[in-house]
C-alpha positions in Angstrom: -0.3 0.0 0.1 1.5 3.4 -1.1 2.7 5.4 2.4 -0.2 8.5 1.6 -3.0 6.0 1.7 -1.5 4.4 4.8 -0.8 7.5 7.1 -4.6 8.6 5.3 -6.1 5.3 6.8 -3.6 6.2 10.0 -5.2 9.7 10.4 -8.5 8.7 10.1 -8.6 5.7 12.3 -7.7 8.1 14.9 -10.0 10.9 13.9 -12.7 8.2 14.2 -11.5 7.0 17.7 -10.7 10.7 19.1 -14.3 11.7 17.8 -16.2 8.1 19.1 -14.5 9.2 22.5 -15.1 12.5 22.9 -18.9 11.3 21.8 -19.5 8.9 24.6 -18.2 11.0 26.8 -20.3 14.2 25.8 -23.4 11.7 26.3 -22.1 10.2 29.4 -21.8 13.8 31.1 -25.0 15.0 29.5 -26.0 11.9 31.1 -24.8 12.4 34.5 -26.0 16.0 34.2 -29.5 14.9 33.5 -29.2 12.0 36.3 -28.5 15.0 38.9 -31.0 17.1 38.1 -34.1 14.5 38.3 -32.6 13.5 41.7 -32.7 17.3 42.8 -36.2 17.2 41.1 -37.1 14.2 43.2 -35.1 15.9 46.7 -36.9 18.8 45.6 -40.5 17.3 46.3 -39.5 15.1 49.1 -38.0 18.6 51.4 -41.3 20.8 50.4 -43.3 20.1 53.5 -46.5 20.5 50.9 -49.7 18.5 50.0 -49.6 16.6 46.6 -52.6 15.0 45.3 -53.0 12.1 43.2 -56.2 10.5 42.4 -58.0 12.9 44.5 -56.0 11.7 47.7 -53.4 13.8 49.6 -50.2 12.4 50.1 -47.3 14.3 52.4 -44.2 15.1 50.3 -42.2 12.1 51.3 -44.7 9.6 50.0 -44.9 12.1 46.7 -40.9 11.9 46.2 -41.2 8.1 46.8 -43.9 7.3 44.1 -42.2 9.7 41.6 -39.0 8.0 42.3 -40.8 4.5 41.9 -42.0 5.7 38.5 -38.8 7.2 37.6 -37.4 3.6 38.1 -39.8 2.4 36.0 -39.3 4.9 33.0 -35.7 5.1 33.5 -35.0 3.9 29.8 -37.4 6.3 28.4 -36.0 9.4 29.9 -33.2 11.6 28.6 -34.3 15.2 29.6 -35.5 16.5 33.1 -38.3 17.3 31.1 -39.2 13.5 30.1 -39.1 12.9 33.6 -41.7 15.5 34.2 -43.6 14.0 31.6 -44.0 10.5 32.5 -43.2 10.7 36.6 -44.6 13.7 37.5 -47.4 14.8 35.6 -50.5 12.9 35.7 -51.6 9.1 36.8 -51.0 6.3 34.3 -54.8 4.5 35.6 -56.8 7.5 35.4 -55.4 10.3 33.5 -56.0 12.9 36.2 -52.9 15.3 36.5 -51.3 15.2 40.0 -51.4 18.3 42.2 -49.4 20.2 44.6 -50.9 22.6 47.3 -48.6 25.6 47.7 -49.3 28.6 50.2 -50.9 30.3 47.2 -53.0 28.0 45.3 -53.0 24.5 44.3 -51.4 24.2 40.9 -50.6 21.1 38.9 -47.3 19.4 40.3 -45.9 19.0 36.6 -46.0 22.9 36.6 -44.5 23.6 40.2 -41.8 21.4 39.1 -40.8 23.0 35.9 -40.6 26.3 38.3 -38.4 24.3 39.8 -36.8 23.0 36.8 -36.2 26.6 35.6 -34.5 28.2 39.1 -32.4 25.4 38.9 -30.6 25.3 35.9 -30.5 29.3 36.0 -28.1 28.7 39.5 -26.4 26.0 37.5 -25.6 28.5 34.6 -24.5 31.4 36.6 -23.3 29.7 40.0 
C-alpha cells in the first residue's frame, strides 16, 4: 500500500477513535447531568413539606417523592431529559389520567407546572452559579 494511503488511513482511524471517545464522553456527561437534575427534582418534592394530590387523595411530600421515584425507576430507559422525567413521572396518573397536583401557600397547581418552575430555577443557578 502506498505510504500516503497508509498515513491517510492512520489519520482517519485516529480521528474516528477520538470522535467516538469524545461523543461517548459527552453523552455520559449529559446523562450524569440529567441524572443529577432528576435527583434534585425528586429531592425538591421530598423536602418541600407540601401536600401532593394524586387521584383525589392527599399525600405528604415524602410519599409523593417515593411514588415519583418508583415511576422514574420504571420509565428510566425512556427518559433522556429532565422534561421527560416531569412528563412521564410527575405529571399525571397512568391509571386515571388525572393530573397530579401540589398545594402551595398560594394555590393548588399541577405538579408538573410546579416542578417546571423548580427546574427553571435550578438550571438558572447552574448556569450562573
